[in-house]
C-alpha positions, 0 to 999 in steps of 0.5 A: 379354156383349152380346146377339146382335143387338149382337154381330152388328153388331160381327161378334163372334157366338160359335160357339154362339148362345143367344137372349136377352131383348134380342135377342127384344125387338129381333126384336119391334121389327123386326116386318115385319108391324106392325099387320097380321094375315095368319096362317092357323091353319087347320091348326095343330091337325093340325100340333100332333098330327103334331109331338107324335107325332114327337118327336126325342130330344135325345140324337140327335147334337146336341152339348150346346152346340147343343141350345138354340141358334138352330140347335138343337132349337127351330129344327128343330121350327119348320122341320118345322112350317113345312114341314107348313104349306106343304103347305096352300098347294099347294107339294107333294102331301101324299105329301111329309108324312113327307119334310118332317117328317124332313128338317126334324128332321135337317137340322142334326143334325150342326151343330158351331156357329151360324156357316156351319159348312161341311159340316154338310149333308153330315154331317147327310145322312150321319148320316141314312143311318147311322141309318136303321134306328133312325129307322124304329124310332123314327118310321115306315117309309119307301119307298126314294123317301122315304129318297132325298128326305130324304137329298137335301133334307138334303144340298142344304139349304145349297147355293145354287140356282145350284149345283143347277140342273144336278144330276140329283140335285136335279132328281130330288128337286126338290120335297123339296129346295125344300120344306126350303129354303123351310121353313128360310128361314122360320125365319130370323126368329130371326137377329139381323140383319134382312138375314139374314131370309128372302129370296125371291131365295134360295129356289126359290119365294116363300111366301105372306105368311100363311106368313111371318107364321105363321113369324115369330109361331112364332119370337117366341112359342116363343123367349119361352116358352123364355126363361120356362123351358119346354123346347124341345118345350114352347116350340114346341108351346105357341107353336103353340097360342098362334097358333091 
């Protein structure tokens, strides 16, 4: 089978999309930060500890076909890392730390495939509510406002901003929704077309270039680690250490 970036050009991407070495080489060849280093790794050790202490069990709703795809477990771990990394830039107060972490981990948990998969945000938000007690036991307790923030961040993460600006639910939970949208967009460097990479016009706020470079490196290193045989969590956590 052709690598993902060739299949993307042919508009023949399969339902379940797994990173391959040729596509990773293509991502590296299209490095938007070529010859530059903007990365701020000040908080990586703190983020490492938080992610390592909040591991998402692989059997939590991801279908077997989706666990290892470009929207699977590595993706949601990286989105969680990107979200926590954004807090250092003042995108939100640290009281959103738990919200950022859990909304990232669960935002794609009910995906069926790696296409647009219409309705996956609603399914994932519903899964979160239905499993709230299990989540509390596995991770940590949540205040009602934290639960609402996580729910609406997941529910709205795929909704275009133009459809949200007048929704009272969005306005009431704007910080949480915006953070997940930006963190999710930062991981688009794993997509097999550069036009699908992060687009500042489609997100609420533009992240600094250091956050973008950090996210790009996290994709390249973690996907490379996985192709070498590391499991999903080890792939991403080792990549985080390699960025330090």
